[in-house]
C-alpha positions, 0 to 999 in steps of 0.5 A, spaced: 618 480 967 611 483 970 612 484 978 607 482 983 605 490 984 604 491 976 599 485 976 595 487 982 595 494 979 592 491 973 587 487 976 585 492 980 584 497 974 580 491 971 576 491 977 575 498 977 573 498 970 568 493 971 565 496 977 564 503 972 561 499 967 556 495 972 554 502 975 553 505 968 549 499 966 545 500 973 544 507 972 541 506 965 536 501 967 534 505 972 533 511 968 529 506 963 525 503 968 523 510 970 522 513 963 517 507 962 513 508 968 512 515 967 510 514 960 505 508 963 502 513 968 502 518 964 498 514 959 493 512 964 492 519 967 490 522 960 485 516 960 482 518 966 482 525 965 478 524 958 473 520 962 473 525 968 472 531 963 467 527 959 463 525 965 463 532 968 461 535 962 455 530 962 453 531 969 448 536 968 444 531 964 446 525 968 442 529 974 436 531 970 435 524 966 438 519 970 437 512 968 431 514 964 436 516 959 438 509 957 431 506 956 428 512 952 427 513 945 426 521 945 431 526 942 427 532 942 432 539 943 426 543 943 423 540 949 429 538 952 428 530 952 433 526 951 434 518 951 439 514 947 436 507 947 435 507 939 443 509 939 445 503 944 441 498 940 444 501 933 451 501 936 450 493 938 447 491 932 452 494 927 458 491 931 455 484 931 454 484 924 461 487 923 464 481 927 459 476 924 462 477 917 469 479 919 471 474 924 471 468 919 474 472 914 479 475 918 481 468 921 481 465 914 485 470 911 490 469 917 490 461 916 491 463 908 497 467 910 501 463 915 500 456 911 503 454 905 497 454 901 500 458 895 508 461 894 510 466 898 511 471 892 503 471 892 502 471 900 506 477 901 503 482 896 496 480 899 498 481 906 501 488 904 494 489 901 490 487 907 495 492 911 493 498 907 486 497 908 487 499 915 490 506 912 484 508 908 481 514 912 474 512 914 471 518 911 473 515 904 470 509 906 463 513 907 464 516 901 465 510 897 459 507 901 454 512 899 456 513 891 459 505 890 456 500 895 449 503 896 447 503 888 451 496 888 447 493 894 440 496 893 438 490 889 441 485 893 437 488 899 431 489 896 431 481 894 433 480 901 427 484 903 422 481 898 424 474 899 425 473 906 421 479 909 417 474 913 423 474 918 423 480 923 430 482 922 429 482 914 422 485 914 420 493 914 419 497 907 423 497 901 430 498 903 433 505 900 440 504 902 442 507 908 441 501 913 444 498 919 446 492 915 450 497 910 454 500 916 455 493 919 458 491 912 463 497 911 465 496 919 467 489 917 471 491 911 475 496 916 476 491 922 477 485 918 485 487 917 485 488 924 483 481 926 487 478 920 494 481 922 493 480 929 491 472 928 497 472 923 502 474 928 499 469 933 500 463 929 507 465 927 509 465 934 506 458 936 512 453 936 513 449 930 513 443 934 505 443 935 504 443 927 510 438 926 507 433 932 500 433 929 502 432 922 507 426 925 501 423 928 497 422 922 493 429 922 491 432 916 493 439 915 486 442 916 485 437 922 492 441 925 489 448 923 482 446 926 484 442 932 491 444 934 493 451 931 487 455 933 486 452 940 493 454 941 492 461 939 485 462 942 487 467 947 491 471 941 485 470 936 480 473 942 484 479 943 484 481 936 477 480 936 476 484 942 480 490 939 476 489 932 470 490 936 472 496 940 474 499 933 467 498 930 463 500 936 467 507 936 467 508 929 464 515 927 464 517 920 462 511 917 456 510 921 454 518 921 454 517 913 451 511 912 446 509 918 441 513 916 440 517 923 433 514 924 432 515 931 428 509 932 428 502 934 427 497 928 428 490 928 430 490 921 437 491 919 435 493 912 432 499 915 435 506 917 437 507 924 442 510 929 449 509 933 452 513 939 458 516 935 453 518 929 449 521 934 454 525 937 458 527 930 451 529 927 448 534 933 454 536 937 456 542 932 449 546 933 447 543 940 445 547 946 447 547 953 443 541 955 443 537 949 451 538 949 450 535 956 446 529 953 451 528 948 457 528 953 452 523 957 452 519 951 459 519 950 460 516 957 455 510 955 459 509 949 466 508 954 462 504 959 460 499 953 467 499 951 470 498 958 465 492 959 467 489 952 474 490 954 473 487 961 470 481 958 475 480 953 481 480 959 477 475 963 476 470 957 483 471 955 486 469 962 481 463 962 484 460 956 491 462 957 490 458 964 487 452 960 493 453 955 498 452 961 
C-alpha cells in the first residue's frame, strides 16, 4: 500500500514538474515575443533609414528647386534645370492602364479557380502557371516586349490611331511601338498574378455558409458570386489591388526598356513617355552631383506617391471591414 507521505511526495513532484513546464513555456513565449518585436522594429528602422538617406541625398535639389520640381517639365543636365512632371504623369498613367486591365482579369481568374467551373485537375495547373508568372524577371519581360510584343501589337496600335485618333488619348502621330499603353499592358501581365493569388486566398477563407445560404435562398451561382462572395471579400480584394498598384508604380526595367523615355507630357497613350523609375534607371549611372540630387528627389516623390496610395488603401480596407462587421 502507498503511504500518505508517498502520495504527498508524488503530488508535490507532479506540481513541481508542471511548474517547471509552465516556466519554460513562459520563457519561450517571452523570447518569441521579443524576437518578433525586434524584427518588426528592425524592419521599420530599415525603412525609415532608407527614406532618410534618400531624402538627405536629395536635399540639395529640394533646396534648389523646391516644389517647382513637381510642376515643371525641363530636364537638362547642361543647365542644371530639372522637373519631373512628365515622369509623374507617365507613372500614374501606366499604373492606371495596368489596373484597368489587371483588376477584372485577376478577379475573374480568382473566381474561376475557386468555383467548380472545371475539374480540379484542370484548375491546379492553371493556378501553378499563374504563380510562375510572378517569378519571371522583369528584364526578361522587357526583352520579350521589345522583340515580341512590339512587332505583334504595332498593327493594332496603328489601327487604334487611324480609327480612333480623334480621341485625345489615342491621337498623335503614327505609333512606333514604345509607348505608355505598351508599358501598361506589360505591367498588367506582371500584377495580374498578384491580384489573382491574393483574391483567390480571400475567397477560400470565406465561410462556406455564405455560399450555401445564398444558393439555398434561390440565388444563382453568378448572383452568389457578384452579390455575396465579392462584397464579403472586398477588403481582401482591395488589399490585393493596392499591393499590385505599388508593384506597378515601382517597376523599373519594363518601364525603362519600353516607355520610350520621352521627356514630355502627351495626352495620347500611344506615344512615348517616361516614368520616375525609368528616369532614375536610365540617368543615374552618368549623373553629376546636382543631377544625382535631382534623381534622389524624384525617388522621394515616388515614395511619397506609394505612401499616399497605401494610406488610401488602408482607409478603404478599414471602412469595408467595419461594414462587414
